[in-house]
DRENPA-866475 format. One record per residue (C-alpha): residue number from 1; residue in three letters; z, y, x. Coordinates in steps of 0.2 Angstrom, whole numbers, plus 5000, padded with zeros to 4 digits. Each point is the difference from the previous one (the first is absolute). Layout:
// residues N
NODE   num   residu      w      v      u
NODE   NUM      ALA      Z      Y      X
...
END
This chain:
// residues 584
NODE   num   residu      w      v      u
NODE     1      MET   4944   5066   5440
NODE     2      THR   5017   5006   5006
NODE     3      ASN   5016   4995   4991
NODE     4      PHE   5003   5018   4996
NODE     5      ARG   4983   5001   4991
NODE     6      GLN   5003   4984   4991
NODE     7      LYS   5016   5006   4993
NODE     8      HIS   4992   5016   4993
NODE     9      LEU   4985   4991   4993
NODE    10      ILE   5007   4986   4990
NODE    11      LEU   5009   5010   4987
NODE    12      PRO   4985   5012   4997
NODE    13      ALA   4988   4985   4999
NODE    14      ALA   5011   4991   4988
NODE    15      VAL   5001   5016   4989
NODE    16      SER   4981   5002   5000
NODE    17      VAL   4996   4982   4996
NODE    18      GLY   5014   5000   4986
NODE    19      VAL   4993   5016   4992
NODE    20      LEU   4983   4992   4999
NODE    21      LEU   5007   4984   4992
NODE    22      LEU   5011   5010   4988
NODE    23      SER   4985   5011   4995
NODE    24      ASN   4990   4984   4997
NODE    25      LEU   5013   4993   4988
NODE    26      THR   5002   5016   4991
NODE    27      ALA   4981   5003   4998
NODE    28      LEU   4997   4982   4995
NODE    29      GLN   5015   4999   4987
NODE    30      SER   4996   5013   4988
NODE    31      GLY   5010   5006   4985
NODE    32      HIS   4998   5011   4985
NODE    33      PHE   5007   5017   4995
NODE    34      LEU   4995   5010   4985
NODE    35      ASP   4985   4988   4998
NODE    36      MET   4994   5004   5018
NODE    37      GLN   5000   4988   5014
NODE    38      LEU   5012   5003   5015
NODE    39      ASN   4996   4996   5018
NODE    40      GLY   5011   5002   5015
NODE    41      GLY   4986   5000   5013
NODE    42      VAL   5003   5013   5014
NODE    43      SER   5017   5006   4993
NODE    44      PHE   5009   4992   5015
NODE    45      PHE   4989   5007   5014
NODE    46      PRO   5012   5014   5005
NODE    47      PHE   5010   4986   5008
NODE    48      ALA   4986   4996   5011
NODE    49      TYR   4998   5018   5005
NODE    50      LEU   5019   4999   5004
NODE    51      ALA   4996   4986   5012
NODE    52      GLY   4986   5010   5009
NODE    53      SER   5011   5015   5001
NODE    54      TYR   5014   4990   5007
NODE    55      LEU   4989   4995   5015
NODE    56      ALA   4995   5018   5003
NODE    57      LYS   5018   5006   4999
NODE    58      ALA   5005   4986   5013
NODE    59      ASN   4986   5007   5012
NODE    60      ASP   4990   4984   4998
NODE    61      SER   4986   5006   4989
NODE    62      ARG   4988   4989   5010
NODE    63      MET   5007   4986   4990
NODE    64      VAL   4994   5006   4983
NODE    65      LYS   4983   4992   5002
NODE    66      SER   5008   4984   5004
NODE    67      VAL   5011   5001   4984
NODE    68      TYR   4984   5003   4990
NODE    69      LEU   4991   4986   5008
NODE    70      ILE   5015   4988   4996
NODE    71      ALA   5000   5006   4982
NODE    72      PHE   4981   4999   4998
NODE    73      THR   5000   4982   5007
NODE    74      ALA   5014   4995   4988
NODE    75      GLN   4991   5007   4985
NODE    76      LEU   4983   4993   5005
NODE    77      ALA   5009   4983   5001
NODE    78      VAL   5007   5002   4983
NODE    79      ILE   4982   5005   4993
NODE    80      VAL   4992   4985   5008
NODE    81      SER   5014   4988   4994
NODE    82      ALA   4998   5008   4982
NODE    83      TRP   4981   4997   5001
NODE    84      LEU   5002   4982   5006
NODE    85      LEU   5012   4997   4985
NODE    86      LYS   4986   5008   4989
NODE    87      ILE   5010   5014   4993
NODE    88      GLU   4990   5011   4988
NODE    89      GLU   4988   5012   5007
NODE    90      ASN   5009   5015   4992
NODE    91      ARG   5016   4997   5010
NODE    92      LEU   4991   4997   5016
NODE    93      TRP   4991   5017   4998
NODE    94      LEU   5017   5008   4997
NODE    95      MET   5007   4992   5016
NODE    96      GLY   4986   5006   5010
NODE    97      THR   5001   5017   4993
NODE    98      LEU   5018   5001   5004
NODE    99      LEU   4996   4995   5018
NODE   100      CYS   4987   5015   5001
NODE   101      ALA   5013   5012   4993
NODE   102      TYR   5013   4994   5012
NODE   103      LEU   4989   5003   5015
NODE   104      ALA   4993   5016   4995
NODE   105      ALA   5017   5008   4995
NODE   106      ASN   5010   4993   5015
NODE   107      PHE   4987   5007   5012
NODE   108      LEU   5001   5017   4992
NODE   109      ASN   5019   5000   5000
NODE   110      ASP   5000   4995   5019
NODE   111      TRP   4987   5014   5003
NODE   112      PHE   5012   5013   4991
NODE   113      VAL   5016   4993   5009
NODE   114      ARG   4992   5001   5017
NODE   115      ARG   4996   5019   4997
NODE   116      GLN   5018   5003   4995
NODE   117      ASN   4996   5004   4982
NODE   118      PRO   5015   5000   4988
NODE   119      LEU   5003   4982   4994
NODE   120      MET   5000   5004   4982
NODE   121      LEU   4983   5008   5001
NODE   122      SER   4994   4985   5010
NODE   123      PHE   5007   4988   4988
NODE   124      ALA   4993   5009   4985
NODE   125      LEU   4982   5002   5006
NODE   126      SER   5000   4982   5006
NODE   127      GLN   5006   4994   4983
NODE   128      LEU   4987   5011   4992
NODE   129      LEU   4986   4991   5010
NODE   130      ALA   5007   4983   4996
NODE   131      VAL   5000   5002   4982
NODE   132      ALA   4983   5008   5000
NODE   133      VAL   4993   4985   5010
NODE   134      PHE   5010   4988   4989
NODE   135      GLY   4994   5009   4984
NODE   136      VAL   4982   5004   5004
NODE   137      ILE   4995   4984   5009
NODE   138      GLY   5012   4988   4992
NODE   139      ILE   5006   5001   4982
NODE   140      SER   4986   5012   4994
NODE   141      VAL   4989   4985   4999
NODE   142      LEU   5013   4990   4991
NODE   143      PHE   5008   5012   4987
NODE   144      SER   4995   5014   4989
NODE   145      PRO   5001   5018   5006
NODE   146      LYS   5016   5003   4990
NODE   147      GLU   5008   4985   5008
NODE   148      VAL   4994   5005   5018
NODE   149      LEU   5007   5018   4998
NODE   150      PHE   5017   4994   4994
NODE   151      THR   5001   4987   5013
NODE   152      VAL   4996   5012   5014
NODE   153      PHE   5012   5013   4993
NODE   154      ILE   5014   4986   4999
NODE   155      ASN   4996   4994   5018
NODE   156      TYR   5000   5018   5007
NODE   157      GLY   5016   5005   4991
NODE   158      ALA   5009   4985   5005
NODE   159      GLY   4993   5002   5018
NODE   160      ILE   5006   5018   5001
NODE   161      LEU   5018   4995   4995
NODE   162      LEU   5000   4986   5013
NODE   163      SER   4993   5013   5012
NODE   164      LEU   5016   5011   4998
NODE   165      LEU   5011   4985   5003
NODE   166      CYS   4990   4995   5015
NODE   167      VAL   5000   5018   5007
NODE   168      TRP   5019   4999   4999
NODE   169      ILE   5000   4983   5009
NODE   170      VAL   4989   5006   5014
NODE   171      PHE   5011   5015   5002
NODE   172      MET   5015   4989   5002
NODE   173      ILE   4991   4988   5012
NODE   174      GLY   4993   5015   5010
NODE   175      LYS   5017   5006   5003
NODE   176      SER   5005   4983   5007
NODE   177      VAL   4985   4998   5010
NODE   178      GLN   5001   5018   5007
NODE   179      ARG   5018   4996   5006
NODE   180      ASN   4993   4986   5010
NODE   181      ARG   4986   5010   5007
NODE   182      ASP   5011   5014   5005
NODE   183      THR   5007   4990   5014
NODE   184      TYR   4983   5000   5008
NODE   185      GLN   4990   5015   5005
NODE   186      ASN   4981   5005   4999
NODE   187      ASP   4998   4990   4984
NODE   188      ASN   5004   4984   5009
NODE   189      ARG   4983   5002   5010
NODE   190      PHE   4995   5000   5018
NODE   191      TYR   4987   5013   5006
NODE   192      PHE   4996   5011   5014
NODE   193      GLU   4995   5019   5000
NODE   194      ILE   4993   5010   5015
NODE   195      THR   5008   5017   5002
NODE   196      GLN   4991   5007   5016
NODE   197      LYS   4988   4993   5013
NODE   198      ILE   4999   5003   5019
NODE   199      PRO   4983   5008   5002
NODE   200      GLY   4988   4989   5009
NODE   201      LYS   5012   4986   5001
NODE   202      LEU   5005   4985   4989
NODE   203      GLY   5018   5006   4998
NODE   204      ARG   5008   5007   4985
NODE   205      ALA   5016   5005   4992
NODE   206      GLY   5003   4991   4983
NODE   207      ILE   5012   4993   4988
NODE   208      ILE   5002   4981   4996
NODE   209      HIS   5007   4998   4982
NODE   210      THR   5010   4984   4997
NODE   211      PRO   5011   4994   4985
NODE   212      HIS   5016   5004   5011
NODE   213      GLY   4994   5018   5006
NODE   214      ASP   4988   5009   5010
NODE   215      ILE   4996   4999   5019
NODE   216      GLN   4994   5017   5008
NODE   217      THR   4988   4995   5013
NODE   218      PRO   4999   4998   5015
NODE   219      ALA   5016   4991   4999
NODE   220      PHE   5010   4988   5011
NODE   221      MET   5008   4985   4991
NODE   222      SER   5017   4995   5006
NODE   223      VAL   5001   4982   5004
NODE   224      GLY   5013   4990   4991
NODE   225      THR   4994   4983   5004
NODE   226      LYS   5013   4991   4989
NODE   227      GLY   5002   5013   4987
NODE   228      GLU   5011   5012   5010
NODE   229      VAL   4998   5011   5016
NODE   230      ARG   5013   4993   5012
NODE   231      PHE   5016   5010   5001
NODE   232      LEU   4994   5013   4987
NODE   233      SER   5005   5002   4982
NODE   234      MET   4986   5005   4988
NODE   235      GLU   5008   5017   4998
NODE   236      GLU   4999   5002   5019
NODE   237      LEU   4982   4995   5000
NODE   238      LYS   4996   5013   4987
NODE   239      SER   5009   5013   5010
NODE   240      VAL   4987   4998   5014
NODE   241      GLY   4986   5004   4988
NODE   242      ALA   4994   4982   4997
NODE   243      GLN   4988   4998   4986
NODE   244      ALA   4997   4981   5000
NODE   245      MET   5006   4984   5007
NODE   246      LEU   4991   4985   5007
NODE   247      SER   5007   4983   4999
NODE   248      ASN   4993   4983   5005
NODE   249      GLY   4994   4987   4988
NODE   250      TYR   5002   4986   5013
NODE   251      HIS   5018   5004   5004
NODE   252      LEU   5005   5003   4981
NODE   253      ARG   4990   4985   4994
NODE   254      ASN   5015   4989   4997
NODE   255      ARG   5009   5014   4990
NODE   256      SER   4985   5005   4990
NODE   257      VAL   5006   4991   4984
NODE   258      GLU   5017   5009   5001
NODE   259      ILE   4991   5016   5003
NODE   260      ALA   4989   4998   4985
NODE   261      LYS   5015   4996   4989
NODE   262      GLN   5008   5017   5005
NODE   263      GLY   4984   5009   4995
NODE   264      GLY   4991   5001   5017
NODE   265      LEU   5002   5007   5017
NODE   266      ALA   5004   5018   4996
NODE   267      LYS   5015   4995   4988
NODE   268      TRP   5005   4985   5011
NODE   269      SER   5001   5010   5016
NODE   270      GLY   5007   5016   4992
NODE   271      TRP   4986   5011   5008
NODE   272      ASP   4992   5003   4983
NODE   273      GLY   4985   5009   5007
NODE   274      PRO   4983   4995   5005
NODE   275      THR   4999   4983   5009
NODE   276      LEU   4987   4990   5010
NODE   277      THR   5000   4982   5006
NODE   278      ASP   4991   4992   5014
NODE   279      SER   4992   4983   4996
NODE   280      GLY   5007   4991   5015
NODE   281      GLY   4983   4999   5010
NODE   282      PHE   5008   5008   5015
NODE   283      GLN   5014   4987   5000
NODE   284      VAL   4986   4986   5000
NODE   285      MET   4992   5008   5015
NODE   286      SER   5017   5002   5009
NODE   287      LEU   5005   4981   4997
NODE   288      GLY   4982   4995   5005
NODE   289      SER   4994   5010   5014
NODE   290      GLY   5018   5003   5006
NODE   291      LEU   4997   5018   5005
NODE   292      GLY   5018   5006   4995
NODE   293      LYS   5007   5010   4986
NODE   294      VAL   4988   5015   5001
NODE   295      VAL   4982   5003   5004
NODE   296      SER   4998   5010   5016
NODE   297      MET   4985   5010   5003
NODE   298      GLU   5005   5004   5017
NODE   299      ARG   5000   4982   5007
NODE   300      GLU   4988   4995   5013
NODE   301      LYS   4984   4993   4994
NODE   302      GLU   5003   4983   5008
NODE   303      VAL   5013   4994   4988
NODE   304      VAL   5001   4982   4996
NODE   305      ASN   5004   4991   4984
NODE   306      THR   5013   4987   4998
NODE   307      ASP   4993   4982   5004
NODE   308      PRO   4995   4993   4983
NODE   309      LYS   5011   4985   5002
NODE   310      ASP   5015   5011   5001
NODE   311      ARG   4996   5011   4985
NODE   312      LEU   5011   5000   4984
NODE   313      THR   4985   5003   4989
NODE   314      THR   4984   4991   4994
NODE   315      VAL   4987   5011   4991
NODE   316      SER   4988   4991   4988
NODE   317      GLU   4989   5006   4986
NODE   318      ASP   5014   4998   4987
NODE   319      GLY   5012   5011   5010
NODE   320      VAL   5013   4998   5014
NODE   321      GLN   5012   4986   5003
NODE   322      PHE   5015   5005   5011
NODE   323      VAL   5017   4995   5006
NODE   324      ASP   5013   5013   4995
NODE   325      PRO   5008   5005   5017
NODE   326      PHE   5017   5004   4990
NODE   327      THR   5001   4983   4991
NODE   328      ASN   4989   4989   5010
NODE   329      GLN   4992   4995   4983
NODE   330      LEU   4982   4997   4997
NODE   331      ASP   4993   5014   4988
NODE   332      PHE   4983   5005   4993
NODE   333      ILE   4993   5017   4994
NODE   334      GLY   4982   5003   4994
NODE   335      PRO   4992   5014   4991
NODE   336      GLU   5007   4994   4983
NODE   337      GLU   5017   4997   5007
NODE   338      SER   5001   5017   5008
NODE   339      MET   4995   5009   4984
NODE   340      GLN   5012   4990   4990
NODE   341      ILE   5014   5005   5012
NODE   342      GLN   4995   5018   5001
NODE   343      CYS   4999   5002   4981
NODE   344      ARG   5017   4992   4998
NODE   345      ILE   5007   5012   5013
NODE   346      GLY   4991   5014   4990
NODE   347      ALA   4996   5014   5012
NODE   348      ASP   4988   5014   4994
NODE   349      ILE   4988   4995   5013
NODE   350      HIS   4995   4983   5007
NODE   351      MET   4989   4994   5014
NODE   352      ALA   4987   4986   4998
NODE   353      TYR   5002   4985   5011
NODE   354      ASP   4991   5001   5016
NODE   355      GLU   4999   4991   5017
NODE   356      LEU   5004   5012   5014
NODE   357      THR   4992   4996   5017
NODE   358      SER   5007   5004   5017
NODE   359      LEU   4993   5010   5015
NODE   360      ALA   4997   4983   5008
NODE   361      ASP   4989   4993   4986
NODE   362      SER   4981   5000   5003
NODE   363      TYR   4986   5008   4990
NODE   364      GLU   4995   4983   4994
NODE   365      TYR   5018   4996   4993
NODE   366      ASN   5001   5018   4993
NODE   367      VAL   4984   4996   4990
NODE   368      GLU   5008   4984   4993
NODE   369      ALA   5016   5008   4996
NODE   370      LEU   4992   5015   4992
NODE   371      ALA   4990   4989   4989
NODE   372      ARG   5015   4991   4995
NODE   373      THR   5010   5016   4996
NODE   374      GLU   4985   5006   4989
NODE   375      ARG   5001   4984   4990
NODE   376      TRP   5019   5001   4999
NODE   377      ALA   4998   5018   4994
NODE   378      VAL   4991   4994   4985
NODE   379      ARG   5013   4987   4996
NODE   380      SER   5014   5013   5003
NODE   381      LEU   4991   5012   4987
NODE   382      ASN   4998   4986   4987
NODE   383      GLU   5018   4994   5002
NODE   384      HIS   5007   5018   5000
NODE   385      GLU   4992   5004   4984
NODE   386      LYS   5010   4986   4992
NODE   387      HIS   5017   5007   5005
NODE   388      CYS   4998   5018   5004
NODE   389      ASP   5009   5005   4984
NODE   390      ASP   5013   4986   4998
NODE   391      LEU   5015   5012   5003
NODE   392      GLY   4994   5013   4988
NODE   393      TYR   4992   5013   5012
NODE   394      HIS   4983   4999   5008
NODE   395      GLN   5000   4994   5018
NODE   396      ALA   4985   5005   5011
NODE   397      LEU   4991   4990   5013
NODE   398      TYR   4992   5005   5016
NODE   399      GLY   4987   4990   5010
NODE   400      VAL   5003   4999   5018
NODE   401      ILE   4986   5004   5012
NODE   402      GLN   4999   4989   5016
NODE   403      GLY   4986   4998   5013
NODE   404      GLY   5009   5003   5016
NODE   405      ARG   4991   5013   5012
NODE   406      TRP   4982   4996   4994
NODE   407      GLU   4991   5013   4990
NODE   408      ASP   4988   4988   4992
NODE   409      LEU   5015   4990   4993
NODE   410      ARG   5010   5015   4995
NODE   411      ARG   4985   5008   4990
NODE   412      SER   4994   4985   4992
NODE   413      THR   5017   4994   4993
NODE   414      ALA   5004   5018   4995
NODE   415      LYS   4984   5001   4990
NODE   416      LYS   5004   4983   4991
NODE   417      PHE   5018   5006   4996
NODE   418      ALA   4994   5016   4994
NODE   419      LYS   4991   4991   4986
NODE   420      MET   5015   4990   4995
NODE   421      ASN   5013   5006   4987
NODE   422      PHE   5014   5005   5012
NODE   423      ASP   5011   5015   4997
NODE   424      GLY   5000   5005   5018
NODE   425      TYR   4998   4993   5018
NODE   426      GLY   5011   4994   5014
NODE   427      LEU   4993   5004   5017
NODE   428      GLY   5006   4986   5012
NODE   429      GLY   4996   4990   5015
NODE   430      ALA   5004   4999   5019
NODE   431      PHE   4990   5011   5011
NODE   432      LEU   5002   5011   5015
NODE   433      LYS   5007   5018   4998
NODE   434      GLU   4984   5008   5006
NODE   435      ASN   4990   4992   4986
NODE   436      LEU   5011   5006   4985
NODE   437      GLY   4990   5016   4996
NODE   438      ASP   4984   4991   5000
NODE   439      ILE   5006   4985   4990
NODE   440      LEU   5007   5011   4986
NODE   441      ARG   4984   5010   5000
NODE   442      TRP   4990   4984   4998
NODE   443      CYS   5011   4994   4986
NODE   444      ASN   5003   5016   4990
NODE   445      GLU   4981   5005   5001
NODE   446      GLU   4997   4985   4989
NODE   447      LEU   5015   5000   4989
NODE   448      PRO   5000   5010   4984
NODE   449      GLU   5008   5017   5002
NODE   450      GLN   5009   5000   4984
NODE   451      LYS   5012   4986   5005
NODE   452      PRO   5015   5001   5012
NODE   453      ARG   5000   4991   5017
NODE   454      HIS   5016   4994   5009
NODE   455      LEU   5000   4998   5019
NODE   456      LEU   5011   4985   5003
NODE   457      GLY   5013   4999   5014
NODE   458      LEU   4997   5016   5010
NODE   459      SER   5012   5015   5002
NODE   460      ARG   4997   5009   5017
NODE   461      PRO   4996   5018   4997
NODE   462      ASP   4983   5000   5007
NODE   463      ASP   4996   4984   4990
NODE   464      ILE   5006   5009   4984
NODE   465      LEU   4990   5016   5003
NODE   466      ILE   4984   4990   5005
NODE   467      GLY   5003   4989   4985
NODE   468      THR   5002   5015   4988
NODE   469      GLU   4984   5009   5008
NODE   470      MET   4990   4984   4997
NODE   471      GLY   5005   4997   4982
NODE   472      ALA   5016   4990   5000
NODE   473      ASP   5012   5006   4986
NODE   474      THR   5016   4990   5003
NODE   475      PHE   5008   4991   5016
NODE   476      ASP   5015   4988   5003
NODE   477      CYS   5008   4993   5016
NODE   478      VAL   5017   4993   5005
NODE   479      ALA   4999   5009   5016
NODE   480      PRO   5010   5016   4995
NODE   481      THR   5016   4991   4995
NODE   482      ARG   4998   4986   5012
NODE   483      GLU   4998   5011   5015
NODE   484      ALA   5014   5011   4994
NODE   485      ARG   5012   4985   5001
NODE   486      HIS   4995   4997   5018
NODE   487      GLY   5003   5019   5005
NODE   488      ARG   4982   5006   4999
NODE   489      ILE   5001   5017   4991
NODE   490      TYR   4985   5011   4994
NODE   491      THR   5000   5018   5004
NODE   492      LYS   4987   5014   4998
NODE   493      TYR   4997   4999   5019
NODE   494      GLY   4999   4982   5002
NODE   495      ASN   5012   4985   4999
NODE   496      ILE   5016   4999   5009
NODE   497      ASN   5012   4985   5005
NODE   498      ILE   5017   5005   4993
NODE   499      LYS   5008   4988   5012
NODE   500      LYS   4996   5013   5014
NODE   501      PHE   5010   5014   4992
NODE   502      ALA   5018   4997   5003
NODE   503      ASP   5006   5018   5003
NODE   504      SER   4987   5009   4989
NODE   505      ASP   5006   5013   4986
NODE   506      GLU   4982   5002   4994
NODE   507      LEU   4995   4994   4983
NODE   508      LEU   4987   4986   4999
NODE   509      ASP   4987   5013   4996
NODE   510      GLU   5004   5018   4996
NODE   511      HIS   4984   5002   4989
NODE   512      CYS   5006   4985   4989
NODE   513      ASP   5006   5001   4982
NODE   514      CYS   5006   4982   4998
NODE   515      PRO   5018   4997   4994
NODE   516      THR   5005   4995   5017
NODE   517      CYS   4995   5016   5009
NODE   518      LYS   5006   5011   4985
NODE   519      ALA   5017   4991   5002
NODE   520      GLY   5001   5006   5019
NODE   521      TYR   5000   4983   5009
NODE   522      THR   4997   5003   5018
NODE   523      ARG   4990   4988   5012
NODE   524      SER   5016   4995   5009
NODE   525      GLN   5009   4996   4983
NODE   526      LEU   4986   4989   4994
NODE   527      ARG   5000   4991   5017
NODE   528      ALA   5018   4997   4999
NODE   529      LEU   4998   4992   4983
NODE   530      LEU   4986   4989   5006
NODE   531      LYS   5010   4994   5015
NODE   532      SER   5016   4998   4990
NODE   533      GLU   5007   4982   4998
NODE   534      ASN   5006   5005   4983
NODE   535      PRO   4988   4992   4988
NODE   536      GLU   5003   5014   4987
NODE   537      GLU   4996   5014   5013
NODE   538      ARG   4984   4991   5005
NODE   539      SER   4995   4998   4982
NODE   540      LEU   5002   5019   4998
NODE   541      TYR   4989   5003   5015
NODE   542      PHE   4987   4988   4992
NODE   543      LYS   5000   5010   4984
NODE   544      LEU   5000   5017   5008
NODE   545      ALA   4986   4996   5012
NODE   546      SER   4990   4991   4987
NODE   547      MET   5001   5015   4989
NODE   548      HIS   4994   5012   5014
NODE   549      ASN   4985   4990   5005
NODE   550      LEU   4995   4997   4982
NODE   551      ARG   5001   5018   4996
NODE   552      PHE   4990   5004   5015
NODE   553      ILE   4985   4989   4994
NODE   554      ILE   5002   5005   4982
NODE   555      ARG   5000   5019   5005
NODE   556      LEU   4984   4997   5010
NODE   557      THR   4991   4994   4985
NODE   558      GLU   5007   5014   4989
NODE   559      GLU   4994   5013   5013
NODE   560      ALA   4983   4991   5001
NODE   561      ARG   4998   5001   4981
NODE   562      GLU   5005   5019   5000
NODE   563      ALA   4987   5003   5014
NODE   564      ILE   4986   4991   4991
NODE   565      ILE   5004   5011   4984
NODE   566      GLN   5001   5016   5010
NODE   567      GLY   4984   4995   5009
NODE   568      ASN   5006   5000   5018
NODE   569      PHE   5003   4981   5003
NODE   570      ALA   4990   5000   5017
NODE   571      GLU   5011   5014   5007
NODE   572      TYR   5015   4991   4994
NODE   573      LYS   4995   4984   5008
NODE   574      GLU   4996   5007   5016
NODE   575      ARG   5016   5010   5001
NODE   576      PHE   5011   4986   4995
NODE   577      LEU   4992   4987   5012
NODE   578      ARG   5001   5013   5014
NODE   579      ASP   5019   5003   4998
NODE   580      TYR   5003   4981   4997
NODE   581      TYR   4990   4992   5014
NODE   582      GLY   4999   5015   5012
NODE   583      HIS   5018   5001   5006
NODE   584      ARG   5002   4982   5006
END
């Protein structure tokens, strides 16, 4: 159970147990009024209704059954103790009757509250059921009809008065809870809806709903590895149409406690929109296989892994032990550690821990690594469930599909993951570019349609359009900003090297609506900024070029979404790729 759930369970459980014990005392200690026996009985039950309603208002109505179970267990323990102490049978009968009345009335109240009925009506009808059970089953066998009617009347009257008080308390609590929930969207839930499909293909346009906002898909997630996109403010990131930011759990792991104290990644970073974190599986591969900072699908097939004796990682069933290249210190991350780190960072979407193989790894090693990733997926799910609500909002978990370039591995693991309780799926792995469409098709034909899919680490226009066509919903990659910093600029008619335009008065791309092109910066001006020895001028170039490239890729996903909705995606894809790749 998460810390958040524990905090919102203890008080209602204590109230429910206390109500039952108080009812026992008032029912067992009778008094007299006008020669008639008085009995408290179920008069205090409205406080138990209050506890259940509190959970519903806090958007945790699933906890109601747990609360009732706790109260039932406590009352049962009291009855058994009383029986062992040889309490008279009449009193044991009353105690048992009170338990029946409690369960019946509280389940009825929960049924009414979940259907948004007025609380006073819920309380009144639930109290009527409670006194009916208490009167008919309990005290009718012990007292005269006159005493039963009087007791029922007193209990119901007292209960109604307490109900009025409880409704007022719930109203005040509800206002307080609502103020907290207002900071999150979509009722603090994560879910996906499909808006339109590509006929005859796996692709679709949709909306991913998260506690920090919606993501209109297909969408590109800007990469802010350490909680920020280099050289861009959050306002500038929004100005290029960014909907979500991806950060890295591996790189933020040592700051995760600090991030949690500040309310999670969205608040800590200042982005305050949908966020996603990577598990660190790619960093494990990079430190181990040693294939660099990015996965290239265009490398030659005869790539070679780093010699095992020179690797910085050791993979075992428990997880990965590695030497941090920045501190030279030994560290360890397994599925549990990855989930704990990511839940402290608190993105809206997390990735399960996985082992990413390289292009040089054999089929046999991929079988071994994939089986380990599948076991790690189960452990990730179990640990994530413990902490996914710790920061007060629900954090989703994607399972990461591996399997290299082999259809049997891809399909088999996708089928297994489809049966697990993931909120969505990450499509990962190292493979050659010509295999992308087939690999995505193999995976997405097996995965449930109603859950979102994220294609990890790719941003080339043809990769995004093929990915969209084959069922990927979101994308990420560091390439747009990294290449911008090195002078590689994206345009409608292919990429250009800004260093070659010393005397050009052209805009970067006359078709572009990014802030850089709107401001009128020419190619020669930007080249001068890049070549400048003034650090401030170079930083300005990095910002302007990064905004341009990010806007180019984000606009591509926006146009692809619109084409899907309009029913002309195939035509759009053909036209875009012809323009982009046909003029080189």
